[in-house]
C-alpha positions in Angstrom: -48.9 -12.5 9.1 -48.1 -10.7 12.4 -44.4 -11.3 12.3 -44.2 -9.9 9.0 -46.2 -6.8 9.8 -43.9 -6.2 13.1 -41.0 -5.5 11.1 -42.4 -3.4 8.3 -40.7 -0.1 8.3 -41.9 2.4 5.7 -39.8 5.2 7.6 -36.5 3.1 6.9 -37.7 2.7 3.3 -38.3 6.6 2.8 -34.5 6.8 4.4 -33.0 4.3 1.9 -34.6 6.1 -1.1 -32.5 9.3 -0.4 -29.1 8.4 0.8 -26.3 10.5 -0.8 -23.1 12.2 0.4 -24.9 14.7 2.5 -27.0 12.0 4.5 -23.9 9.9 5.1 -22.1 12.9 6.5 -25.3 13.3 9.1 -25.2 9.6 9.7 -21.4 9.8 10.7 -22.3 12.5 13.3 -24.8 10.4 15.1 -23.8 8.8 18.5 -22.3 5.4 17.8 -25.4 3.5 19.1 -28.1 5.3 17.2 -25.4 5.2 14.0 -25.2 1.7 14.1 -29.0 0.9 14.4 -29.7 3.2 11.7 -27.1 1.7 9.4 -28.1 -1.8 10.1 -31.8 -1.1 9.4 -31.9 1.4 6.6 -28.6 0.7 4.7 -28.1 -3.2 5.5 -31.9 -4.0 5.5 -31.9 -6.0 8.6 -35.0 -6.9 10.6 -35.4 -5.5 14.0 -34.6 -9.1 15.4 -31.5 -9.2 13.4 -30.2 -5.7 14.5 -30.9 -6.8 18.2 -28.9 -10.1 18.0 -26.0 -8.2 16.1 -26.1 -5.6 19.0 -26.7 -7.6 21.8 -29.7 -5.6 22.9 -33.6 -6.1 23.2 -35.9 -5.4 20.1 -37.7 -2.8 21.9 -34.2 -1.0 22.5 -33.6 -1.3 18.6 -36.9 0.6 17.9 -36.1 3.2 20.4 -32.5 3.7 19.0 -33.8 3.8 15.4 -36.6 6.5 16.5 -34.2 8.6 18.2 -31.3 8.2 15.6 -33.6 9.0 12.6 -35.2 12.0 14.6 -31.7 13.3 15.0 -30.9 12.9 11.3 -34.3 14.6 10.4 -33.1 17.8 12.5 -29.6 17.5 10.8 -31.0 17.3 7.1 -34.1 19.6 7.3 -32.4 22.3 5.2 -31.1 20.0 2.9 -34.5 18.3 2.4 -35.9 21.7 1.8 -33.5 22.6 -0.8 -33.9 19.0 -2.6 -37.8 19.3 -2.4 -38.4 16.4 -0.3 -40.4 18.6 1.7 -42.1 21.9 1.8 -41.7 25.0 4.1 -45.1 24.2 5.6 -44.6 20.5 5.8 -43.1 18.4 8.6 -40.1 16.4 8.6 
């Protein structure tokens, strides 16, 4: 049970639900190490452990790169998210 909850990723679920051309373009702009982690997690649906194995890095580093990569995506896509109604003017990313 603990192992299953450790890999739950609601933020990744959100990103998978809104991927379109604008999001793909923003992903392409990410630094390689963040882009790879985000793609493997949010598009390929790999677990943290699987990503760590593919990238040859510790699970903690995977989580860090996902956090940082997603934050960069949020910053790049803020205006787009407003236009699409994913967030409101008063809302946070």
